[in-house]
C-alpha positions as a Python dict, from the first residue, in 0.01 Angstrom:
ca = {
    (1, 'M'): (0, 0, 0),
    (2, 'N'): (296, -253, -110),
    (3, 'Q'): (633, -127, -246),
    (4, 'D'): (544, -244, -616),
    (5, 'S'): (279, 10, -646),
    (6, 'K'): (429, 286, -525),
    (7, 'I'): (537, 566, -783),
    (8, 'T'): (942, 504, -766),
    (9, 'M'): (1032, 716, -1092),
    (10, 'H'): (967, 1094, -1060),
    (11, 'P'): (1012, 1311, -1397),
    (12, 'F'): (1270, 1595, -1390),
    (13, 'F'): (1344, 1719, -1717),
    (14, 'K'): (1202, 1582, -2042),
    (15, 'E'): (1318, 1703, -2405),
    (16, 'D'): (1343, 1493, -2724),
    (17, 'Y'): (1680, 1418, -2668),
    (18, 'I'): (1658, 1332, -2348),
    (19, 'L'): (1495, 1224, -1992),
    (20, 'I'): (1619, 1284, -1636),
    (21, 'E'): (1402, 1149, -1381),
    (22, 'Y'): (1487, 1071, -998),
    (23, 'D'): (1473, 699, -875),
    (24, 'S'): (1313, 740, -504),
    (25, 'I'): (1403, 345, -449),
    (26, 'N'): (1765, 350, -550),
    (27, 'K'): (1802, 710, -459),
    (28, 'W'): (1979, 844, -805),
    (29, 'I'): (1944, 1048, -1115),
    (30, 'S'): (1794, 832, -1395),
    (31, 'V'): (1928, 982, -1753),
    (32, 'D'): (1846, 840, -2083),
    (33, 'W'): (2020, 1040, -2401),
    (34, 'K'): (1826, 975, -2725),
    (35, 'G'): (1887, 1022, -3095),
    (36, 'Y'): (2081, 1258, -3224),
    (37, 'Q'): (2326, 1552, -2976),
    (38, 'T'): (2462, 1815, -3047),
    (39, 'E'): (2694, 2047, -2874),
    (40, 'I'): (2362, 2275, -2685),
    (41, 'S'): (2198, 1964, -2593),
    (42, 'V'): (2461, 1816, -2435),
    (43, 'K'): (2546, 2136, -2251),
    (44, 'T'): (2192, 2198, -2175),
    (45, 'G'): (2128, 1804, -2090),
    (46, 'A'): (2467, 1833, -1806),
    (47, 'N'): (2345, 2128, -1662),
    (48, 'K'): (1972, 1975, -1624),
    (49, 'I'): (2134, 1671, -1485),
    (50, 'L'): (2343, 1893, -1201),
    (51, 'E'): (2018, 2083, -1126),
    (52, 'A'): (1890, 1775, -1024),
    (53, 'V'): (2161, 1617, -838),
    (54, 'I'): (2154, 1955, -643),
    (55, 'E'): (1745, 1946, -570),
    (56, 'Y'): (1756, 1565, -510),
    (57, 'Q'): (2102, 1567, -336),
    (58, 'C'): (2190, 1280, -508),
    (59, 'A'): (2549, 1123, -525),
    (60, 'K'): (2450, 867, -807),
    (61, 'V'): (2345, 936, -1156),
    (62, 'L'): (2280, 630, -1398),
    (63, 'N'): (2386, 771, -1713),
    (64, 'D'): (2239, 568, -2008),
    (65, 'N'): (2401, 620, -2393),
    (66, 'T'): (2248, 347, -2568),
    (67, 'N'): (1969, 533, -2719),
    (68, 'V'): (2208, 805, -2893),
    (69, 'V'): (2263, 745, -3261),
    (70, 'G'): (2486, 1014, -3349),
    (71, 'I'): (2657, 1364, -3266),
}
């Protein structure tokens, strides 16, 4: 099996407003925020990111806000 055919992204948490995955090649947490955000969605998402960092023992988070359309 070559490296291109290996699964590198491991889903951790997904809701309409966020996708959190672990990238096993780069050894970071990838976060894609989506749509409109509320205080609750931001707090929940941040706590889930922290849980992922702890579970996967990561020191890096790639935090993408380009798909956020408002607060």
